[in-house]
C-alpha positions as CSV (number, residue, x, y, z in Angstrom):
1,M,25.8,-20.6,31.7
2,K,24.1,-23.8,32.8
3,P,26.0,-26.3,35.1
4,V,25.9,-28.9,32.4
5,Q,27.5,-26.5,29.9
6,I,30.2,-25.6,32.4
7,Y,30.9,-29.3,33.0
8,L,31.2,-30.0,29.3
9,L,33.5,-27.1,28.8
10,L,35.8,-28.2,31.7
11,N,35.8,-31.7,30.3
12,V,36.9,-30.5,26.8
13,I,39.7,-28.4,28.4
14,M,41.1,-31.1,30.6
15,T,40.9,-33.8,27.8
16,T,42.6,-31.5,25.3
17,S,45.4,-30.7,27.7
18,V,46.2,-34.3,28.3
19,L,46.2,-35.1,24.6
20,V,48.4,-32.3,23.4
21,H,50.5,-31.8,26.6
22,T,50.4,-28.0,26.2
23,F,48.0,-26.9,29.0
24,N,48.8,-27.1,32.7
25,P,45.3,-27.1,34.3
26,F,46.6,-25.9,37.7
27,E,48.6,-22.9,36.2
28,G,46.5,-22.0,33.2
29,I,42.9,-22.6,34.1
30,F,42.6,-19.3,36.0
31,G,43.9,-17.3,33.1
32,F,41.7,-19.2,30.7
33,F,38.5,-18.5,32.6
34,K,39.5,-14.9,33.2
35,K,39.6,-14.4,29.4
36,F,36.5,-16.6,28.9
37,W,34.5,-14.6,31.5
38,K,35.6,-11.4,29.9
39,K,34.4,-12.4,26.4
40,V,31.2,-14.2,27.4
41,Y,29.9,-12.1,30.2
42,N,31.5,-8.7,29.3
43,P,32.0,-8.9,25.6
44,Q,31.9,-5.2,25.0
45,E,35.1,-3.3,25.9
46,S,34.6,-1.2,29.0
47,C,36.6,1.3,31.0
48,D,37.4,-0.9,33.9
49,S,40.3,-3.1,35.1
50,T,39.0,-6.1,33.1
51,W,40.0,-4.3,29.9
52,I,42.4,-1.6,31.2
53,S,45.3,-2.9,33.3
54,F,48.9,-1.8,33.2
55,K,51.4,-4.6,32.7
56,A,54.8,-3.2,33.9
57,K,56.7,-6.4,33.3
58,G,55.1,-6.8,29.8
59,L,56.2,-3.3,28.8
60,R,59.7,-3.7,30.2
61,D,60.1,-7.0,28.3
62,D,58.7,-5.6,25.1
63,L,61.0,-2.5,25.2
64,E,64.0,-4.7,26.0
65,N,63.3,-7.3,23.4
66,K,61.5,-5.6,20.6
67,L,62.7,-1.9,20.5
68,F,66.2,-2.0,19.1
69,G,68.9,0.6,19.5
70,Q,66.8,2.8,21.8
71,H,68.0,2.1,25.3
72,I,67.6,5.7,26.4
73,A,64.1,6.0,25.1
74,A,63.2,2.6,26.6
75,D,64.3,3.6,30.1
76,V,62.5,6.9,30.0
77,I,59.3,5.4,28.6
78,L,59.2,2.5,31.1
79,N,59.9,4.7,34.2
80,T,57.4,7.5,33.2
81,V,54.6,5.2,32.2
82,A,55.0,2.9,35.1
83,G,55.1,5.8,37.5
84,F,52.1,7.4,36.0
85,M,50.0,4.3,35.9
86,S,50.8,3.4,39.5
87,N,49.6,6.8,40.7
88,N,45.9,6.8,41.5
89,N,45.8,10.5,41.8
90,P,48.1,12.2,39.2
91,Q,48.3,16.0,39.2
92,K,48.1,16.2,35.4
93,P,47.9,13.9,32.3
94,L,51.0,12.2,31.2
95,V,52.4,14.0,28.1
96,L,55.3,12.4,26.2
97,S,57.0,13.9,23.1
98,L,58.9,11.2,21.1
99,H,61.4,12.6,18.6
100,G,63.7,11.0,16.0
101,R,64.3,10.1,12.4
102,T,61.7,8.1,10.5
103,G,61.8,4.4,11.2
104,T,63.5,4.6,14.6
105,G,60.6,3.2,16.5
106,K,58.5,6.1,17.7
107,N,55.1,4.7,16.5
108,F,56.2,1.2,17.6
109,A,57.0,2.4,21.1
110,A,53.5,4.1,21.3
111,R,52.0,0.8,20.2
112,L,53.9,-1.1,22.9
113,I,52.6,1.3,25.5
114,A,49.0,0.8,24.4
115,E,49.3,-3.0,24.2
116,N,50.5,-3.1,27.8
117,I,47.7,-0.9,29.1
118,Y,44.6,-1.9,27.1
119,S,43.6,-5.5,26.4
120,E,42.7,-4.5,22.9
121,G,45.9,-2.6,22.3
122,M,45.8,-0.2,19.5
123,N,42.4,-1.5,18.6
124,S,41.0,-0.3,21.9
125,K,38.2,2.3,21.5
126,Y,40.0,4.2,24.2
127,V,43.1,4.7,22.1
128,H,42.7,7.6,19.6
129,I,45.2,8.4,16.8
130,F,45.4,11.7,15.0
131,T,47.7,12.3,12.0
132,A,48.4,15.6,10.3
133,D,47.9,14.4,6.7
134,H,44.6,12.6,7.5
135,H,42.8,14.6,10.2
136,F,44.1,18.1,9.7
137,R,44.8,18.3,6.0
138,H,43.6,21.7,5.1
139,L,45.0,24.8,6.8
140,S,41.9,26.8,5.8
141,D,39.8,24.6,8.0
142,I,42.0,25.1,11.1
143,E,39.1,26.6,13.2
144,T,36.9,23.6,12.4
145,Y,39.6,21.2,13.4
146,K,40.1,23.0,16.7
147,A,36.4,22.7,17.5
148,Q,36.4,19.0,16.5
149,L,39.5,18.3,18.5
150,H,38.0,19.9,21.6
151,Q,34.8,17.9,21.2
152,Q,36.5,14.6,20.6
153,I,38.9,14.9,23.6
154,K,36.2,15.9,26.0
155,H,33.8,13.2,24.7
156,N,36.3,10.4,24.9
157,V,37.7,11.3,28.3
158,S,34.2,11.7,29.6
159,N,33.6,8.1,28.6
160,C,36.9,6.9,30.0
161,E,39.4,8.7,32.1
162,R,42.2,6.3,31.1
163,S,42.0,7.4,27.4
164,M,45.1,7.7,25.3
165,F,45.7,10.2,22.5
166,I,48.5,9.8,19.9
167,F,49.3,12.7,17.6
168,D,51.5,11.6,14.7
169,E,53.5,13.9,12.4
170,M,53.6,16.8,14.9
171,E,56.1,18.7,12.7
172,K,53.3,19.1,10.1
173,M,50.7,20.4,12.5
174,D,49.8,24.1,12.9
175,P,50.9,25.4,16.3
176,G,47.5,27.0,16.8
177,L,45.9,23.6,16.5
178,I,48.3,22.1,19.1
179,D,47.6,25.0,21.5
180,T,43.9,24.2,21.4
181,I,44.5,21.1,23.5
182,K,46.6,23.0,26.1
183,P,43.9,23.2,28.8
184,Y,43.6,19.4,28.8
185,L,47.3,18.9,29.6
186,D,47.4,21.4,32.4
187,Y,47.2,21.1,36.2
188,Y,43.4,21.4,36.4
189,N,41.3,19.3,38.7
190,K,38.4,19.4,36.3
191,L,37.3,21.3,33.2
192,D,33.6,21.7,32.7
193,G,33.1,18.8,35.1
194,V,35.6,16.4,33.4
195,S,39.0,15.4,34.8
196,Y,41.8,14.7,32.3
197,R,44.4,13.8,34.9
198,K,44.5,10.1,34.1
199,A,44.7,10.5,30.3
200,I,47.9,10.0,28.3
201,F,49.0,12.2,25.4
202,I,51.8,11.1,23.1
203,F,53.3,13.4,20.4
204,L,55.3,11.8,17.6
205,S,57.6,13.9,15.5
206,N,60.3,13.3,12.9
207,A,61.7,16.9,13.4
208,G,64.9,17.2,15.3
209,G,66.0,13.7,14.5
210,E,68.9,14.9,12.4
211,K,70.2,16.7,15.4
212,I,70.4,13.6,17.6
213,K,74.0,12.5,17.5
214,L,75.7,10.1,19.9
215,R,78.6,12.6,20.4
216,D,76.3,15.5,21.5
217,L,73.3,13.8,22.9
218,E,73.2,16.0,26.0
219,L,72.9,19.1,23.8
220,S,70.2,17.4,21.7
221,L,68.1,16.9,24.7
222,S,67.4,20.6,24.9
223,V,64.0,21.8,23.9
224,S,65.3,23.9,21.1
225,A,67.0,21.0,19.4
226,F,63.9,18.8,19.6
227,N,61.4,21.4,18.4
228,E,63.0,23.0,15.4
229,N,60.6,23.0,12.5
230,S,58.0,21.0,14.5
231,G,54.5,21.9,15.6
232,L,55.7,22.2,19.2
233,K,58.2,24.9,18.4
234,H,55.8,27.8,18.5
235,S,53.2,26.3,20.7
236,S,52.6,27.3,24.4
237,L,53.0,23.6,25.4
238,I,56.7,24.3,25.7
239,N,56.9,27.6,27.7
240,K,54.1,26.4,29.9
241,H,56.1,23.2,30.7
242,L,53.2,20.9,29.9
243,V,55.3,18.3,28.1
244,D,56.6,15.9,30.8
245,Y,59.4,14.2,28.9
246,F,61.1,14.8,25.5
247,V,62.2,11.3,24.5
248,P,65.1,11.0,22.0
249,F,65.0,8.2,19.4
250,L,68.6,7.7,18.1
251,P,69.5,6.8,14.5
252,L,69.7,3.0,14.0
253,E,73.0,1.3,13.1
254,Y,73.4,-1.7,10.8
255,S,73.3,-4.2,13.7
256,H,70.0,-2.8,14.9
257,V,68.5,-3.2,11.4
258,V,69.6,-6.8,11.4
259,Q,67.8,-7.3,14.7
260,C,64.7,-5.7,13.2
261,V,64.7,-8.1,10.3
262,L,65.2,-11.1,12.6
263,A,62.3,-9.9,14.8
264,E,60.1,-9.5,11.7
265,M,60.9,-13.1,10.6
266,K,59.9,-14.3,14.1
267,A,56.7,-12.3,14.0
268,R,55.7,-13.9,10.6
269,G,56.5,-17.4,11.9
270,L,59.5,-17.7,9.6
271,Q,62.8,-19.4,10.5
272,R,65.3,-16.8,11.7
273,D,68.1,-16.6,9.1
274,H,71.0,-14.3,9.8
275,N,72.2,-14.5,6.2
276,V,68.9,-13.2,4.9
277,A,68.7,-10.6,7.7
278,E,72.1,-9.2,6.7
279,K,71.2,-9.3,3.0
280,V,68.1,-7.2,3.7
281,A,70.0,-4.8,6.0
282,K,72.7,-4.2,3.4
283,E,70.2,-3.1,0.8
284,L,69.2,-0.1,2.9
285,V,70.7,3.4,2.5
286,Y,73.1,4.4,5.2
287,I,74.5,7.8,6.2
288,P,77.0,9.4,6.0
289,K,77.6,7.9,2.5
290,T,81.3,7.3,3.2
291,E,81.1,5.7,6.7
292,R,77.6,4.2,6.3
293,I,76.9,4.2,10.0
294,F,73.2,5.0,10.4
295,S,70.2,3.7,8.4
296,S,68.5,6.7,6.7
297,Q,65.1,5.1,7.1
298,G,65.7,3.1,10.2
299,C,63.7,-0.1,10.1
300,K,60.7,1.4,8.3
301,T,60.9,-0.6,5.1
302,I,61.9,-3.9,6.6
303,E,58.5,-5.5,6.5
304,S,57.9,-4.9,2.8
305,R,61.5,-5.8,1.8
306,L,61.1,-9.3,3.3
307,Y,58.5,-10.1,0.7
308,Y,61.0,-9.9,-2.1
309,I,63.8,-12.0,-0.6
């Protein structure tokens, strides 16, 4: 960029800040030019600290303020991810298994992790999502899927050691397919010249969610409770102890659903209205039918329901 262009750009920034009183040049100019430099001189996302940088405070704030009713999951996720990302020489990839009813925040938590590691968040080319119904639809093609999965994981980690892989709907996946990624999760320095130690694998499953009760949470934390009817149940990832943490997502109560609605209003730029939030929350189905304690779908349908209020 020519000196005259830089001068004109600075002039626009300083003038605009005075007019609208929203920009402190001494506090914000460094952040502005960091983003500007990234987009102008390094416009293509790359596997370096410009695009991949863990924000511990950002993840903590997001988990505290955006993930409702999941204090246990939030603590485990924050501590494990922060510990892993601060370790320059981990012994193995980070492997998390998030379990709970639909709508309790598993996918959302995975998104928060990605957003606080990658500048592009879930849109990063280093974040890879696999779902059973979309990527592994036909059981007859299981051998083809295994070969493709091997190739994709190796190719992506070869391009960036800080890659993230998210496997959704684990309860629908064939155990043999899951076992095919076992070597990449183990304590190997390198496999065929590629190190997988700095990668992150996140498994999401709705199985076991019905077993997570407040009164017997300790029992529910057992491997057997989490993996009944799930893809992990018969896979070697369990008995080989390759999953670092099984993270429980509790059923959401009425108050948590109200918080979800208010958060969605804020995200859309709408005025937060508690009466509307409670109206939306009351329309959901709660279980047990008599006590109506937990939302059967968590906060999953909140976004669409707000359109009809």
